[in-house]
C-alpha positions as CSV (number, residue, x, y, z in Angstrom):
1,M,54.7,8.9,-5.2
2,A,55.0,5.1,-6.0
3,K,54.2,2.7,-3.2
4,T,56.5,-0.2,-2.5
5,A,55.3,-3.8,-2.9
6,Q,55.5,-4.2,0.9
7,A,53.2,-1.2,1.5
8,L,50.7,-2.6,-1.1
9,C,50.7,-6.0,0.7
10,R,50.1,-4.3,4.1
11,E,47.2,-2.4,2.7
12,R,45.6,-5.4,1.0
13,A,46.0,-7.4,4.2
14,A,44.4,-4.7,6.3
15,E,41.3,-4.6,4.0
16,Q,40.7,-8.4,4.2
17,P,39.4,-10.2,7.3
18,P,41.8,-12.7,8.8
19,D,41.3,-16.2,7.4
20,F,41.6,-18.8,10.1
21,S,42.7,-22.3,9.1
22,V,40.3,-25.3,9.3
23,D,42.3,-26.7,12.2
24,T,41.8,-23.5,14.2
25,R,38.1,-23.6,13.6
26,I,37.8,-27.2,14.6
27,A,39.8,-26.6,17.8
28,G,37.6,-23.6,18.7
29,A,34.4,-25.6,18.2
30,A,35.7,-28.4,20.4
31,V,36.6,-25.9,23.2
32,Q,33.2,-24.3,23.0
33,R,31.5,-27.7,23.4
34,L,33.6,-28.5,26.5
35,C,33.1,-25.1,28.2
36,G,29.6,-26.0,29.5
37,T,30.6,-29.5,30.6
38,V,33.6,-28.5,32.8
39,E,31.5,-27.1,35.5
40,S,29.1,-30.1,35.6
41,A,32.1,-32.5,35.6
42,A,33.7,-30.6,38.5
43,A,30.5,-30.7,40.5
44,G,30.5,-34.5,40.3
45,M,34.1,-34.6,41.5
46,E,33.4,-32.7,44.7
47,S,32.4,-35.9,46.6
48,P,35.1,-38.6,46.8
49,R,32.2,-41.2,46.8
50,A,30.7,-40.0,43.6
51,F,32.4,-42.8,41.7
52,W,32.2,-45.5,44.3
53,I,30.1,-48.6,43.4
54,T,28.0,-49.8,46.3
């Protein structure tokens, strides 16, 4: 039984890992770098006097 072109494309796509674009990789790297800093930045914001200059 002959396979259709659509079925062949689906099979080929299923065999290959997904290829993420460069923009997606850069955005993912930027988010990972910020994940550790969000908690430390929030800790500094707890006190309203944290940014006051005396």
